[in-house]
Phi, psi and omega in degrees: 000131180250153179242126178287133178243132180258124175246142181212135175261123185230154172296139177296143180232175185305324180293348178269001190303317179294318179295317179297322176300318178296317179302315181297319179291314181297318180295321181287327174292321183056236181264005184264186180253013179207182180207165178302327184287319177293323177294320182293308184283329177056036182224017176095173186296317183300317179290323177299318178293321177296319177300313183293324176296317176296322180295315184281355184247014179295160181294319182265139183285158176198181188285351173257010184277148184301333183291345180271355188262148165245140182244132174263118180256139175249114185051041177084358181257126177302127183239329183205160179201159171200167178235161175221141184199164170263129179301326181294334182266317193226030184279208187300325181299327179276333182286323187304313177299324179295329178303315180296320179296314181292323179298316179296323182298330180258014172082019179282132176278174177300323178293321177298317180298315179299318179293320179295317179296325177294322181293330183256011185301328182289349178303324181293340180291342180237028178283126183291154175260108183273142175287148179302135177081006179289143173271115188263126176264132189214164172053067183255121178201151177231140175301143185308320184288351180247007182285161180061033177239009178080012183293320180294325177300317179295314181295320181296315178299319180295315182294318179296320178296323176299319178295319178299318179295331177280355177105003179288147176247348174224151173241149180226149177212141179260146179226133175291137178300128182109342177272072187292327180297315179294315180299318179298319180296319180290324178295324176294335178273006175104359179280149179230137178293130181237350183203143173224130181234126179236148181201133183294320179293322176299315181295321179296323182280320191243003171063036173207145186297336183163208189228146171243141176253130178245150184217150173210153173286150176226000000 
């Protein structure tokens, strides 16, 4: 006996905010035991998730905003998500104000923020150099019970097509060094490694040697 399963890719909406926060945390952890968000808030997973929910729910968009995400639902249940954006539109300049809003939402003082920023300062040592006009794929994660079912392949194709429709000619995605399964999956989708950045302070803070940037034509 077989059971029909319905999959649908939908724009993320306000009701997805908790799920998107989990996606952001899981994607940032990657194959490691921590993430930039946990290092920044320094108050455990629950506070990191609250921070990310506040971050993805700000009034103004940025690359961590819920409006940049597509969600793949299985029988109406969110199972996987990722976002796509242009750095020129929704990059770091747009994210920084949202950082302050999210920090305040979880009760961080100015001193807490300063200490958190110091803890994650090495993140910039492995910040990728994006080509102008690249469609950046970010925040990729699937719930454990839905993994190894090809959902990310569907979402990735959908996200890349959205970038092509927006006029992008290349897509880029970052992978933490050591996440070989993810890198292999992206390479099968046509991405090629174009940059590798390693830093000892980055590794001490985030438990991975650094970041690789992958790129493909679209």
